[in-house]
PDB file as gemmi writes it, atoms N, CA and C in Angstrom:
CRYST1    1.000    1.000    1.000  90.00  90.00  90.00 P 1                      
ATOM      1  N   UNK A   1     -16.107 -28.665  49.503  1.00  0.00           N  
ATOM      2  CA  UNK A   1     -14.921 -28.675  48.121  1.00  0.00           C  
ATOM      3  C   UNK A   1     -14.264 -30.383  48.249  1.00  0.00           C  
ATOM      4  N   UNK A   2     -14.558 -30.023  46.712  1.00  0.00           N  
ATOM      5  CA  UNK A   2     -14.136 -31.536  46.819  1.00  0.00           C  
ATOM      6  C   UNK A   2     -13.251 -32.006  46.658  1.00  0.00           C  
ATOM      7  N   UNK A   3     -12.732 -33.324  47.209  1.00  0.00           N  
ATOM      8  CA  UNK A   3     -11.512 -34.376  47.404  1.00  0.00           C  
ATOM      9  C   UNK A   3     -10.522 -34.255  46.718  1.00  0.00           C  
ATOM     10  N   UNK A   4      -9.323 -34.285  46.786  1.00  0.00           N  
ATOM     11  CA  UNK A   4      -8.193 -34.660  46.162  1.00  0.00           C  
ATOM     12  C   UNK A   4      -8.525 -35.680  44.516  1.00  0.00           C  
ATOM     13  N   UNK A   5      -8.322 -35.274  43.563  1.00  0.00           N  
ATOM     14  CA  UNK A   5      -8.524 -36.013  42.681  1.00  0.00           C  
ATOM     15  C   UNK A   5      -7.200 -36.740  41.868  1.00  0.00           C  
ATOM     16  N   UNK A   6      -7.204 -37.505  41.236  1.00  0.00           N  
ATOM     17  CA  UNK A   6      -5.864 -37.814  40.954  1.00  0.00           C  
ATOM     18  C   UNK A   6      -4.936 -36.967  40.056  1.00  0.00           C  
ATOM     19  N   UNK A   7      -4.043 -36.954  40.560  1.00  0.00           N  
ATOM     20  CA  UNK A   7      -2.939 -35.895  39.907  1.00  0.00           C  
ATOM     21  C   UNK A   7      -2.551 -36.412  38.429  1.00  0.00           C  
ATOM     22  N   UNK A   8      -2.468 -35.779  37.440  1.00  0.00           N  
ATOM     23  CA  UNK A   8      -2.110 -36.722  36.174  1.00  0.00           C  
ATOM     24  C   UNK A   8      -0.790 -35.851  35.232  1.00  0.00           C  
ATOM     25  N   UNK A   9      -0.210 -35.038  35.888  1.00  0.00           N  
ATOM     26  CA  UNK A   9       0.904 -33.379  35.323  1.00  0.00           C  
ATOM     27  C   UNK A   9       1.424 -33.646  36.465  1.00  0.00           C  
ATOM     28  N   UNK A  10       2.401 -32.400  35.425  1.00  0.00           N  
ATOM     29  CA  UNK A  10       3.831 -31.985  36.413  1.00  0.00           C  
ATOM     30  C   UNK A  10       3.171 -31.071  37.792  1.00  0.00           C  
ATOM     31  N   UNK A  11       4.069 -30.860  38.593  1.00  0.00           N  
ATOM     32  CA  UNK A  11       4.306 -30.061  40.004  1.00  0.00           C  
ATOM     33  C   UNK A  11       4.622 -28.465  39.265  1.00  0.00           C  
ATOM     34  N   UNK A  12       3.504 -27.625  39.463  1.00  0.00           N  
ATOM     35  CA  UNK A  12       3.885 -26.657  39.227  1.00  0.00           C  
ATOM     36  C   UNK A  12       3.673 -25.746  39.861  1.00  0.00           C  
ATOM     37  N   UNK A  13       3.701 -26.117  41.590  1.00  0.00           N  
ATOM     38  CA  UNK A  13       3.707 -25.090  42.651  1.00  0.00           C  
ATOM     39  C   UNK A  13       3.845 -25.938  43.624  1.00  0.00           C  
ATOM     40  N   UNK A  14       3.413 -25.006  45.000  1.00  0.00           N  
ATOM     41  CA  UNK A  14       2.897 -25.532  46.472  1.00  0.00           C  
ATOM     42  C   UNK A  14       2.307 -24.253  47.064  1.00  0.00           C  
ATOM     43  N   UNK A  15       1.139 -25.051  47.365  1.00  0.00           N  
ATOM     44  CA  UNK A  15       0.312 -23.755  48.635  1.00  0.00           C  
ATOM     45  C   UNK A  15       0.244 -24.472  49.539  1.00  0.00           C  
ATOM     46  N   UNK A  16       0.366 -23.789  50.460  1.00  0.00           N  
ATOM     47  CA  UNK A  16       0.556 -24.494  52.212  1.00  0.00           C  
ATOM     48  C   UNK A  16       0.998 -25.803  52.079  1.00  0.00           C  
ATOM     49  N   UNK A  17       1.879 -25.736  51.397  1.00  0.00           N  
ATOM     50  CA  UNK A  17       2.785 -27.576  51.609  1.00  0.00           C  
ATOM     51  C   UNK A  17       1.854 -28.248  51.388  1.00  0.00           C  
ATOM     52  N   UNK A  18       1.443 -28.097  50.452  1.00  0.00           N  
ATOM     53  CA  UNK A  18       0.673 -29.288  49.498  1.00  0.00           C  
ATOM     54  C   UNK A  18       0.989 -28.699  47.842  1.00  0.00           C  
ATOM     55  N   UNK A  19       1.235 -30.403  47.193  1.00  0.00           N  
ATOM     56  CA  UNK A  19       2.034 -29.595  45.143  1.00  0.00           C  
ATOM     57  C   UNK A  19       0.340 -28.854  44.411  1.00  0.00           C  
ATOM     58  N   UNK A  20       0.535 -28.050  43.882  1.00  0.00           N  
ATOM     59  CA  UNK A  20      -0.163 -27.758  42.662  1.00  0.00           C  
ATOM     60  C   UNK A  20       0.289 -28.414  41.479  1.00  0.00           C  
ATOM     61  N   UNK A  21      -0.653 -29.036  40.786  1.00  0.00           N  
ATOM     62  CA  UNK A  21      -0.279 -29.699  39.851  1.00  0.00           C  
ATOM     63  C   UNK A  21      -1.376 -29.241  38.805  1.00  0.00           C  
ATOM     64  N   UNK A  22      -0.343 -29.426  37.522  1.00  0.00           N  
ATOM     65  CA  UNK A  22      -0.808 -28.512  36.298  1.00  0.00           C  
ATOM     66  C   UNK A  22      -2.084 -28.922  35.604  1.00  0.00           C  
ATOM     67  N   UNK A  23      -2.373 -30.086  35.834  1.00  0.00           N  
ATOM     68  CA  UNK A  23      -3.816 -31.112  35.794  1.00  0.00           C  
ATOM     69  C   UNK A  23      -4.096 -32.028  36.379  1.00  0.00           C  
ATOM     70  N   UNK A  24      -5.412 -32.173  37.067  1.00  0.00           N  
ATOM     71  CA  UNK A  24      -5.836 -33.230  37.102  1.00  0.00           C  
ATOM     72  C   UNK A  24      -6.951 -33.768  36.413  1.00  0.00           C  
ATOM     73  N   UNK A  25      -7.203 -35.170  37.196  1.00  0.00           N  
ATOM     74  CA  UNK A  25      -8.251 -35.951  36.797  1.00  0.00           C  
ATOM     75  C   UNK A  25      -9.556 -36.194  36.914  1.00  0.00           C  
ATOM     76  N   UNK A  26     -10.462 -35.665  37.046  1.00  0.00           N  
ATOM     77  CA  UNK A  26     -12.067 -36.134  37.614  1.00  0.00           C  
ATOM     78  C   UNK A  26     -12.741 -36.597  36.960  1.00  0.00           C  
ATOM     79  N   UNK A  27     -13.806 -36.911  37.634  1.00  0.00           N  
ATOM     80  CA  UNK A  27     -14.814 -38.068  36.780  1.00  0.00           C  
ATOM     81  C   UNK A  27     -15.598 -37.381  35.868  1.00  0.00           C  
ATOM     82  N   UNK A  28     -15.554 -35.967  36.150  1.00  0.00           N  
ATOM     83  CA  UNK A  28     -15.989 -35.215  34.546  1.00  0.00           C  
ATOM     84  C   UNK A  28     -14.584 -35.245  32.890  1.00  0.00           C  
ATOM     85  N   UNK A  29     -13.552 -35.228  33.539  1.00  0.00           N  
ATOM     86  CA  UNK A  29     -12.360 -34.772  32.523  1.00  0.00           C  
ATOM     87  C   UNK A  29     -11.150 -34.274  33.375  1.00  0.00           C  
ATOM     88  N   UNK A  30     -11.003 -33.718  32.248  1.00  0.00           N  
ATOM     89  CA  UNK A  30      -9.373 -33.474  32.950  1.00  0.00           C  
ATOM     90  C   UNK A  30      -9.371 -31.862  32.987  1.00  0.00           C  
ATOM     91  N   UNK A  31      -9.392 -31.212  34.191  1.00  0.00           N  
ATOM     92  CA  UNK A  31      -9.239 -30.047  34.751  1.00  0.00           C  
ATOM     93  C   UNK A  31      -7.435 -29.420  34.839  1.00  0.00           C  
ATOM     94  N   UNK A  32      -7.581 -28.073  34.689  1.00  0.00           N  
ATOM     95  CA  UNK A  32      -6.190 -27.546  34.443  1.00  0.00           C  
ATOM     96  C   UNK A  32      -5.934 -26.602  35.898  1.00  0.00           C  
ATOM     97  N   UNK A  33      -5.105 -25.903  36.620  1.00  0.00           N  
ATOM     98  CA  UNK A  33      -4.928 -25.295  36.991  1.00  0.00           C  
ATOM     99  C   UNK A  33      -5.085 -23.658  36.462  1.00  0.00           C  
ATOM    100  N   UNK A  34      -6.165 -23.003  37.725  1.00  0.00           N  
ATOM    101  CA  UNK A  34      -6.076 -21.671  37.059  1.00  0.00           C  
ATOM    102  C   UNK A  34      -5.817 -20.777  38.408  1.00  0.00           C  
ATOM    103  N   UNK A  35      -6.645 -21.166  39.314  1.00  0.00           N  
ATOM    104  CA  UNK A  35      -6.051 -19.884  40.166  1.00  0.00           C  
ATOM    105  C   UNK A  35      -5.957 -20.596  42.003  1.00  0.00           C  
ATOM    106  N   UNK A  36      -5.554 -19.493  42.866  1.00  0.00           N  
ATOM    107  CA  UNK A  36      -5.707 -19.624  44.462  1.00  0.00           C  
ATOM    108  C   UNK A  36      -6.839 -19.200  44.644  1.00  0.00           C  
ATOM    109  N   UNK A  37      -7.706 -20.140  45.682  1.00  0.00           N  
ATOM    110  CA  UNK A  37      -9.206 -19.186  45.685  1.00  0.00           C  
ATOM    111  C   UNK A  37      -9.019 -18.179  47.313  1.00  0.00           C  
ATOM    112  N   UNK A  38     -10.209 -17.402  47.506  1.00  0.00           N  
ATOM    113  CA  UNK A  38      -9.605 -16.227  48.073  1.00  0.00           C  
ATOM    114  C   UNK A  38     -10.250 -16.402  49.424  1.00  0.00           C  
ATOM    115  N   UNK A  39      -9.973 -17.237  50.468  1.00  0.00           N  
ATOM    116  CA  UNK A  39     -10.119 -17.489  52.253  1.00  0.00           C  
ATOM    117  C   UNK A  39     -10.694 -16.219  52.587  1.00  0.00           C  
ATOM    118  N   UNK A  40     -11.981 -16.595  53.199  1.00  0.00           N  
ATOM    119  CA  UNK A  40     -12.611 -15.286  53.819  1.00  0.00           C  
ATOM    120  C   UNK A  40     -13.116 -15.900  55.003  1.00  0.00           C  
ATOM    121  N   UNK A  41     -12.735 -15.186  56.415  1.00  0.00           N  
ATOM    122  CA  UNK A  41     -13.127 -15.793  57.186  1.00  0.00           C  
ATOM    123  C   UNK A  41     -12.793 -17.612  57.724  1.00  0.00           C  
ATOM    124  N   UNK A  42     -11.947 -17.950  57.241  1.00  0.00           N  
ATOM    125  CA  UNK A  42     -11.284 -19.085  57.292  1.00  0.00           C  
ATOM    126  C   UNK A  42     -12.283 -19.964  56.146  1.00  0.00           C  
ATOM    127  N   UNK A  43     -12.869 -19.697  55.241  1.00  0.00           N  
ATOM    128  CA  UNK A  43     -13.760 -20.586  54.461  1.00  0.00           C  
ATOM    129  C   UNK A  43     -13.210 -20.276  52.835  1.00  0.00           C  
ATOM    130  N   UNK A  44     -13.699 -20.458  51.974  1.00  0.00           N  
ATOM    131  CA  UNK A  44     -14.098 -20.507  50.381  1.00  0.00           C  
ATOM    132  C   UNK A  44     -15.082 -20.188  49.711  1.00  0.00           C  
ATOM    133  N   UNK A  45     -15.939 -19.504  50.131  1.00  0.00           N  
ATOM    134  CA  UNK A  45     -16.734 -18.575  49.290  1.00  0.00           C  
ATOM    135  C   UNK A  45     -16.983 -19.119  47.784  1.00  0.00           C  
ATOM    136  N   UNK A  46     -18.288 -20.525  47.875  1.00  0.00           N  
ATOM    137  CA  UNK A  46     -18.296 -20.705  46.581  1.00  0.00           C  
ATOM    138  C   UNK A  46     -18.683 -19.814  45.004  1.00  0.00           C  
ATOM    139  N   UNK A  47     -18.648 -18.434  45.747  1.00  0.00           N  
ATOM    140  CA  UNK A  47     -19.223 -17.999  44.294  1.00  0.00           C  
ATOM    141  C   UNK A  47     -18.328 -17.080  43.738  1.00  0.00           C  
ATOM    142  N   UNK A  48     -17.084 -17.645  43.877  1.00  0.00           N  
ATOM    143  CA  UNK A  48     -16.171 -16.924  43.292  1.00  0.00           C  
ATOM    144  C   UNK A  48     -15.911 -18.126  42.099  1.00  0.00           C  
ATOM    145  N   UNK A  49     -16.126 -19.234  41.960  1.00  0.00           N  
ATOM    146  CA  UNK A  49     -16.301 -20.269  41.172  1.00  0.00           C  
ATOM    147  C   UNK A  49     -17.044 -20.079  40.087  1.00  0.00           C  
ATOM    148  N   UNK A  50     -16.247 -19.983  38.993  1.00  0.00           N  
ATOM    149  CA  UNK A  50     -17.834 -19.811  37.642  1.00  0.00           C  
ATOM    150  C   UNK A  50     -18.216 -21.598  36.978  1.00  0.00           C  
ATOM    151  N   UNK A  51     -18.742 -21.447  36.271  1.00  0.00           N  
ATOM    152  CA  UNK A  51     -19.538 -22.750  35.935  1.00  0.00           C  
ATOM    153  C   UNK A  51     -18.085 -23.813  35.077  1.00  0.00           C  
ATOM    154  N   UNK A  52     -18.821 -24.784  36.050  1.00  0.00           N  
ATOM    155  CA  UNK A  52     -17.567 -26.179  36.098  1.00  0.00           C  
ATOM    156  C   UNK A  52     -16.190 -25.881  36.346  1.00  0.00           C  
ATOM    157  N   UNK A  53     -15.724 -25.126  37.455  1.00  0.00           N  
ATOM    158  CA  UNK A  53     -14.780 -25.530  38.298  1.00  0.00           C  
ATOM    159  C   UNK A  53     -14.957 -26.417  39.584  1.00  0.00           C  
ATOM    160  N   UNK A  54     -13.778 -26.696  39.915  1.00  0.00           N  
ATOM    161  CA  UNK A  54     -13.420 -27.814  40.934  1.00  0.00           C  
ATOM    162  C   UNK A  54     -12.712 -26.907  41.818  1.00  0.00           C  
ATOM    163  N   UNK A  55     -12.960 -26.388  43.425  1.00  0.00           N  
ATOM    164  CA  UNK A  55     -12.297 -26.072  44.183  1.00  0.00           C  
ATOM    165  C   UNK A  55     -11.798 -27.586  45.056  1.00  0.00           C  
ATOM    166  N   UNK A  56     -10.615 -27.525  45.075  1.00  0.00           N  
ATOM    167  CA  UNK A  56      -9.803 -28.701  45.312  1.00  0.00           C  
ATOM    168  C   UNK A  56      -9.193 -28.425  46.668  1.00  0.00           C  
ATOM    169  N   UNK A  57      -8.659 -28.602  47.679  1.00  0.00           N  
ATOM    170  CA  UNK A  57      -8.200 -28.492  49.196  1.00  0.00           C  
ATOM    171  C   UNK A  57      -6.787 -28.473  48.464  1.00  0.00           C  
ATOM    172  N   UNK A  58      -6.225 -27.599  49.716  1.00  0.00           N  
ATOM    173  CA  UNK A  58      -6.444 -26.432  50.174  1.00  0.00           C  
ATOM    174  C   UNK A  58      -6.811 -25.692  49.691  1.00  0.00           C  
ATOM    175  N   UNK A  59      -7.162 -25.001  49.016  1.00  0.00           N  
ATOM    176  CA  UNK A  59      -7.930 -23.854  47.887  1.00  0.00           C  
ATOM    177  C   UNK A  59      -7.340 -23.531  46.678  1.00  0.00           C  
ATOM    178  N   UNK A  60      -7.154 -25.166  45.721  1.00  0.00           N  
ATOM    179  CA  UNK A  60      -7.220 -24.515  44.398  1.00  0.00           C  
ATOM    180  C   UNK A  60      -8.508 -24.566  43.708  1.00  0.00           C  
ATOM    181  N   UNK A  61      -7.955 -23.882  42.723  1.00  0.00           N  
ATOM    182  CA  UNK A  61      -9.413 -23.759  41.607  1.00  0.00           C  
ATOM    183  C   UNK A  61      -8.836 -24.172  40.287  1.00  0.00           C  
ATOM    184  N   UNK A  62      -9.280 -25.060  39.958  1.00  0.00           N  
ATOM    185  CA  UNK A  62      -9.801 -26.021  38.475  1.00  0.00           C  
ATOM    186  C   UNK A  62     -10.391 -25.528  37.418  1.00  0.00           C  
ATOM    187  N   UNK A  63     -10.146 -25.349  36.440  1.00  0.00           N  
ATOM    188  CA  UNK A  63     -11.261 -25.637  35.230  1.00  0.00           C  
ATOM    189  C   UNK A  63     -10.583 -26.235  34.158  1.00  0.00           C  
ATOM    190  N   UNK A  64     -12.040 -26.579  33.879  1.00  0.00           N  
ATOM    191  CA  UNK A  64     -12.033 -27.629  32.625  1.00  0.00           C  
ATOM    192  C   UNK A  64     -10.993 -27.627  31.613  1.00  0.00           C  
ATOM    193  N   UNK A  65     -10.496 -28.312  30.890  1.00  0.00           N  
ATOM    194  CA  UNK A  65      -9.646 -28.350  30.036  1.00  0.00           C  
ATOM    195  C   UNK A  65     -10.184 -28.580  28.680  1.00  0.00           C  
ATOM    196  N   UNK A  66      -9.922 -27.838  27.757  1.00  0.00           N  
ATOM    197  CA  UNK A  66     -10.588 -27.572  26.307  1.00  0.00           C  
ATOM    198  C   UNK A  66      -9.479 -27.955  25.484  1.00  0.00           C  
TER     199      UNK A  66                                                      
END                                                                             
């Protein structure tokens, strides 16, 4: 799971006590919050990610901003 990236925009909610930001800045550009990852047996299977998506603690999936 990727480490927390730089937040760059509005907070749109909370999940497990952590903020969900509308967008984040990562090394490869700007990413937009897309969905909460499915947790299976205490883990987040990576096969639920599409190409170029990021999985951020505590289970947030961000997609590239186009």
